[in-house]
GULO-27364 format. One record per residue (C-alpha): residue in three letters; residue number from 0; x, y, z; chain. Coordinates in steps of 0.02 Angstrom, whole numbers, plus 32768, in hexadecimal, padded with zeros to 4 digits. Layout:
BEGIN
NODE  resn  resi     X     Y     Z  chain
NODE   ALA   NUM     X     Y     Z      A
...
# end
This chain:
BEGIN
NODE  resn  resi     X     Y     Z  chain
NODE   MET     0  0766  3F1A  B3CF      A
NODE   ALA     1  06B2  3F39  B403      A
NODE   GLY     2  068B  3FBE  B38D      A
NODE   LEU     3  06D7  4055  B32E      A
NODE   ALA     4  0667  40D9  B382      A
NODE   LEU     5  069F  40A1  B446      A
NODE   ALA     6  0761  40CC  B41F      A
NODE   ALA     7  077F  4170  B466      A
NODE   SER     8  0780  4170  B529      A
NODE   PRO     9  0703  41C4  B59F      A
NODE   ALA    10  0786  423D  B5AA      A
NODE   THR    11  078A  426F  B4FB      A
NODE   ALA    12  06E0  4239  B4BF      A
NODE   ALA    13  068C  42E3  B4D8      A
NODE   LEU    14  070A  433B  B463      A
NODE   VAL    15  06FF  42CD  B3C3      A
NODE   THR    16  0672  42A5  B346      A
NODE   SER    17  0643  41FE  B312      A
NODE   SER    18  06B7  420F  B283      A
NODE   ASP    19  074B  4236  B2E2      A
NODE   ALA    20  0721  41A3  B369      A
NODE   GLY    21  0716  4138  B2D1      A
NODE   VAL    22  07C9  416F  B28B      A
NODE   ILE    23  0816  415B  B341      A
NODE   ALA    24  07B5  4095  B352      A
NODE   ALA    25  07FA  4069  B2AB      A
NODE   ALA    26  08B7  409E  B2CE      A
NODE   ALA    27  08B9  4052  B368      A
NODE   ASP    28  0876  3FB5  B322      A
NODE   ALA    29  08F9  3FB2  B298      A
NODE   ASP    30  097F  3FC7  B31C      A
NODE   HIS    31  0944  3F32  B372      A
NODE   ASP    32  09C1  3EA5  B391      A
NODE   ARG    33  0998  3E19  B30A      A
NODE   ASN    34  09D1  3D83  B2D5      A
NODE   GLU    35  09EC  3D59  B221      A
NODE   ALA    36  09CA  3CA2  B24A      A
NODE   HIS    37  092C  3CBA  B270      A
NODE   LEU    38  08FA  3D06  B1BC      A
NODE   LYS    39  0890  3C98  B14C      A
NODE   LEU    40  0863  3CB3  B098      A
NODE   LEU    41  0798  3CB0  B094      A
NODE   CYS    42  0785  3CD2  AFDF      A
NODE   LYS    43  07D8  3D2B  AF44      A
NODE   THR    44  078B  3D6F  AEB7      A
NODE   LYS    45  07D6  3DC7  AE0C      A
NODE   THR    46  07B1  3E80  ADE1      A
NODE   GLU    47  07EF  3EF5  AD60      A
NODE   GLY    48  0861  3F3D  ADD4      A
NODE   GLY    49  08B1  3E8A  AE0E      A
NODE   ILE    50  0880  3E05  AE85      A
NODE   ILE    51  0826  3E34  AF29      A
NODE   SER    52  0836  3DBB  AFA9      A
NODE   PHE    53  07DE  3DB7  B060      A
NODE   VAL    54  0830  3D8D  B0E6      A
NODE   ALA    55  07F3  3D4B  B18B      A
NODE   GLY    56  083E  3D6B  B24B      A
NODE   SER    57  084F  3D0B  B2E5      A
NODE   GLU    58  0796  3D2F  B2EE      A
NODE   GLY    59  075A  3CD3  B24E      A
NODE   LYS    60  0724  3D76  B205      A
NODE   VAL    61  075B  3DE6  B175      A
NODE   LEU    62  07F2  3E37  B1C4      A
NODE   LEU    63  083F  3E8C  B123      A
NODE   ALA    64  0836  3E8A  B067      A
NODE   ALA    65  08CD  3E7A  AFF9      A
NODE   LEU    66  08EB  3EB7  AF3D      A
NODE   SER    67  0969  3E5D  AEEC      A
NODE   ALA    68  0991  3E38  AE2C      A
NODE   LYS    69  09A8  3D7D  AE4B      A
NODE   PRO    70  0942  3CFF  AEBB      A
NODE   LEU    71  0996  3D0A  AF67      A
NODE   LYS    72  09F4  3C70  AF94      A
NODE   ASP    73  09E0  3C6A  B04A      A
NODE   VAL    74  0998  3D01  B0AA      A
NODE   ARG    75  09F2  3CE6  B141      A
NODE   LYS    76  0AA0  3CF2  B0F2      A
NODE   ASP    77  0A5F  3D75  B059      A
NODE   ILE    78  0A05  3DEE  B0DE      A
NODE   TRP    79  0A61  3E4A  B173      A
NODE   LEU    80  0A0C  3E9D  B1FF      A
NODE   SER    81  0A97  3EFD  B235      A
NODE   PRO    82  0B43  3F3C  B1EF      A
NODE   ARG    83  0BD7  3EDC  B1DD      A
NODE   PHE    84  0C92  3F0E  B1C5      A
NODE   THR    85  0D19  3EB8  B176      A
NODE   SER    86  0D8C  3EE7  B1F7      A
NODE   PRO    87  0D6E  3F4A  B294      A
NODE   GLY    88  0E15  3F91  B282      A
NODE   LYS    89  0DED  3FD5  B1DD      A
NODE   GLY    90  0D3B  3FF7  B1EA      A
NODE   ARG    91  0D0E  3FC4  B132      A
NODE   ALA    92  0C5E  3F90  B118      A
NODE   ALA    93  0C3A  3EEB  B0DE      A
NODE   THR    94  0B9E  3ED2  B06F      A
NODE   SER    95  0B10  3E56  B06A      A
NODE   ALA    96  0AC6  3E06  AFCB      A
NODE   THR    97  0A3A  3E8E  AFC3      A
NODE   GLU    98  0A34  3F25  B01B      A
NODE   ASP    99  098A  3F56  AFBD      A
NODE   TRP   100  0903  3F2C  B052      A
NODE   ALA   101  088F  3F7E  B0CB      A
NODE   TYR   102  0847  3F54  B15D      A
NODE   LEU   103  0781  3F3B  B155      A
NODE   TYR   104  06F5  3F70  B1BD      A
NODE   ASP   105  0629  3F72  B1B6      A
NODE   HIS   106  0614  3FF5  B239      A
NODE   ASN   107  0553  3FDF  B23F      A
NODE   GLY   108  0537  3F29  B225      A
NODE   ASP   109  04DB  3F3A  B17B      A
NODE   GLY   110  0540  3ED5  B11E      A
NODE   ARG   111  058E  3F5D  B0AF      A
NODE   ILE   112  064A  3F8F  B0D7      A
NODE   ASP   113  065D  4036  B111      A
NODE   ARG   114  06FA  4050  B150      A
NODE   MET   115  07A3  4028  B10E      A
NODE   SER   116  084F  404A  B14A      A
NODE   PHE   117  08D0  403C  B0C3      A
NODE   LEU   118  0983  4013  B0E0      A
NODE   ILE   119  0A04  40AF  B0C0      A
NODE   GLY   120  0A9E  4056  B10A      A
NODE   PRO   121  0B09  4064  B19E      A
NODE   LEU   122  0B13  4117  B1F3      A
NODE   PRO   123  0B6F  4151  B27C      A
NODE   THR   124  0ADD  4151  B311      A
NODE   GLU   125  0AF1  41C9  B39A      A
NODE   PRO   126  0AE7  414A  B431      A
NODE   ASP   127  0A4F  416B  B4B9      A
NODE   THR   128  0AD2  41A2  B52D      A
NODE   HIS   129  0B54  4216  B4E5      A
NODE   ASP   130  0BFE  41CD  B4DB      A
NODE   PRO   131  0C7A  4275  B4F7      A
NODE   ARG   132  0D00  4205  B4A4      A
NODE   LEU   133  0CAD  41F0  B3FB      A
NODE   PRO   134  0CFE  4266  B382      A
NODE   ASN   135  0CB7  42EC  B326      A
NODE   ILE   136  0C84  42BC  B274      A
NODE   ALA   137  0C42  4353  B235      A
NODE   GLY   138  0CD2  4391  B1C4      A
NODE   ASP   139  0CFC  4351  B117      A
NODE   GLN   140  0DA2  42F1  B166      A
NODE   VAL   141  0D81  4296  B1FC      A
NODE   ARG   142  0E14  4252  B26B      A
NODE   ILE   143  0E07  41BF  B2CE      A
NODE   GLU   144  0E9C  419A  B32B      A
NODE   GLY   145  0EA9  40EC  B36A      A
NODE   ALA   146  0E62  403D  B363      A
NODE   ASP   147  0E04  406A  B40D      A
NODE   MET   148  0DB6  40FF  B3BC      A
NODE   MET   149  0D8C  409D  B319      A
NODE   ALA   150  0D2C  4018  B38A      A
NODE   ARG   151  0CC7  40AB  B3DF      A
NODE   VAL   152  0CA2  40DF  B340      A
NODE   MET   153  0C77  402F  B2F5      A
NODE   LYS   154  0C04  4003  B387      A
NODE   ALA   155  0BA8  4094  B369      A
NODE   MET   156  0B76  4078  B2B3      A
NODE   ARG   157  0ABD  403E  B295      A
NODE   TYR   158  0A66  4028  B1FF      A
NODE   GLY   159  0A05  40CE  B1D4      A
NODE   PHE   160  095B  40BA  B177      A
NODE   TRP   161  08E1  4135  B111      A
NODE   GLN   162  0838  4126  B143      A
NODE   ALA   163  0795  4139  B0E5      A
NODE   ALA   164  06DC  4138  B122      A
NODE   ASP   165  0645  4115  B0B5      A
NODE   GLU   166  05BF  4167  B127      A
NODE   ASP   167  051F  417C  B0A4      A
NODE   ALA   168  053C  40D2  B051      A
NODE   ASP   169  0559  4113  AFA7      A
NODE   GLY   170  05F4  40B8  AF8D      A
NODE   MET   171  066A  4148  AF97      A
NODE   PRO   172  06E0  4188  B028      A
NODE   ASP   173  0689  421A  B08B      A
NODE   ILE   174  070D  422C  B117      A
NODE   MET   175  07CE  4202  B0F7      A
NODE   ALA   176  0841  4207  B176      A
NODE   MET   177  090D  4221  B156      A
NODE   PRO   178  099C  4208  B1DA      A
NODE   ALA   179  09DB  42AF  B211      A
NODE   ARG   180  0A83  42D7  B255      A
NODE   ARG   181  0AC6  4355  B2C7      A
NODE   LYS   182  0B1E  43F2  B27F      A
NODE   ASP   183  0B92  4405  B308      A
NODE   THR   184  0BDD  4348  B318      A
NODE   GLY   185  0B96  42EB  B277      A
NODE   TRP   186  0B54  425E  B2D9      A
NODE   TYR   187  0A96  4231  B2AB      A
NODE   ARG   188  0A10  4247  B318      A
NODE   GLY   189  094F  426E  B30D      A
NODE   TRP   190  08F4  428B  B25A      A
NODE   ALA   191  08C8  4301  B1D1      A
NODE   ILE   192  07FB  42D2  B1C1      A
NODE   PHE   193  07BA  4308  B106      A
NODE   ASP   194  06F6  4311  B0F4      A
NODE   ARG   195  06E6  42FC  B037      A
NODE   ARG   196  0633  4343  B04F      A
NODE   ALA   197  066A  43EA  B09A      A
NODE   THR   198  061F  4473  B02B      A
NODE   THR   199  06BB  44FD  B058      A
NODE   GLU   200  0778  44C4  B04A      A
NODE   ASP   201  0791  4505  B100      A
NODE   ALA   202  0716  4476  B148      A
NODE   SER   203  0760  43FD  B0DE      A
NODE   CYS   204  07F1  43DC  B13D      A
NODE   ARG   205  0828  43EA  B207      A
NODE   PHE   206  0899  4397  B276      A
NODE   ILE   207  0885  432A  B30F      A
NODE   ASP   208  0907  42F8  B387      A
NODE   ARG   209  0913  422E  B3B8      A
NODE   ASP   210  0892  424A  B438      A
NODE   GLY   211  0818  4293  B3DA      A
NODE   SER   212  082F  4342  B419      A
NODE   ALA   213  0822  43D0  B383      A
NODE   LYS   214  08C1  4414  B350      A
NODE   GLY   215  087C  448D  B2CF      A
NODE   PRO   216  084B  44A5  B217      A
NODE   CYS   217  08DE  4472  B18A      A
NODE   HIS   218  0900  44D4  B0ED      A
NODE   PRO   219  0959  449A  B048      A
NODE   GLY   220  0A11  449D  B056      A
NODE   ALA   221  0A9C  44D4  AFE3      A
NODE   GLU   222  0AA1  441D  AF98      A
NODE   ILE   223  09FF  43DF  AF2D      A
NODE   GLY   224  09B8  4356  AFB1      A
NODE   ASP   225  0A06  43A9  B04B      A
NODE   TYR   226  0996  43F2  B0D9      A
NODE   GLU   227  09CA  445E  B172      A
NODE   GLY   228  0989  449B  B20A      A
NODE   GLU   229  09D1  44EA  B29F      A
NODE   SER   230  0A36  446D  B2F0      A
NODE   LEU   231  0A0C  43C1  B274      A
NODE   THR   232  0A25  4391  B1BB      A
NODE   ALA   233  09D1  4328  B149      A
NODE   ARG   234  09E5  42CC  B09C      A
NODE   VAL   235  0956  429F  B03C      A
NODE   TRP   236  0981  41F5  AFFE      A
NODE   VAL   237  08F9  41D7  AF8C      A
NODE   ARG   238  0892  426A  AF57      A
NODE   ASP   239  080F  421D  AF05      A
NODE   PRO   240  07F3  4165  AF20      A
NODE   GLY   241  075D  4151  AEB8      A
NODE   PRO   242  06CE  40E0  AEED      A
NODE   ILE   243  073A  406D  AF54      A
NODE   PHE   244  06B5  402B  AFB7      A
NODE   SER   245  064C  3FF9  AF2E      A
NODE   ALA   246  06E1  3F8A  AEE2      A
NODE   ILE   247  06F8  3F41  AF7A      A
NODE   GLN   248  0644  3F14  AFB4      A
NODE   ASP   249  062F  3EDB  AEF1      A
NODE   ALA   250  06C4  3E60  AF1A      A
NODE   ALA   251  0671  3E2E  AFB7      A
NODE   LEU   252  05CC  3E0F  AF62      A
NODE   ALA   253  0633  3D9D  AEDF      A
NODE   CYS   254  0682  3D40  AF71      A
NODE   LYS   255  05C6  3D1F  AFCB      A
NODE   LEU   256  05F9  3D8B  B059      A
NODE   GLY   257  056B  3DC8  B0CB      A
NODE   ALA   258  055F  3E30  B169      A
NODE   GLU   259  0594  3DB7  B1DB      A
NODE   ALA   260  0651  3D9D  B17F      A
NODE   PHE   261  067A  3E4A  B1B6      A
NODE   ARG   262  06AF  3EA2  B25B      A
NODE   ARG   263  065F  3F31  B297      A
# end
């Protein structure tokens, strides 16, 4: 990936802020087809919250950091970079050794991690080219009839991530982005962007579509942690993550990982 700021296409670049472009780029990078066989453990360090392991990808740079109670035995087997299911016919999700991991970036190359994408889990994500054969999953009870429909749903499942960006190097997230889903069909597309520096609640949350186009402001929903807009909804997976960048940066320093170790 050439850089997070380059993710928006020329057609949409004028419509998005640098923060929005970063969200779009990180989401595209997370959906990139990667092979666990290329994963390599670079370093692990013990913290108060558990063991943080820094894992490199095929480029040799830090791809992600994983949190686990015990040391990971084999990162190529203990971390899955895409959803797996025990049976396509039943659609039951399998689990890896740890699901507590995040992609890491040093966007400006100053040696400090400034963007992270935390794994949520498999989400039914609307394909770029809409498939009219996909079922409506907006209701509480969803009927998926036949193995062929189930196969289409399983093919559309993608890992979802909530993102955090530290734009002023204080170790705290300034921007957070949560996956959004369409009210009419229930399929995920776009994001709710939360600006933790906003001075008013109205300015603190807004929706964007997956191309970066604005989809309006959002307001708290009926349930705690739920937010709604005109056509999209989102749930805040972590309301107050605290100084997460400081924690991961301290772990990187303990592992003696400098600016050259991280992707931009």
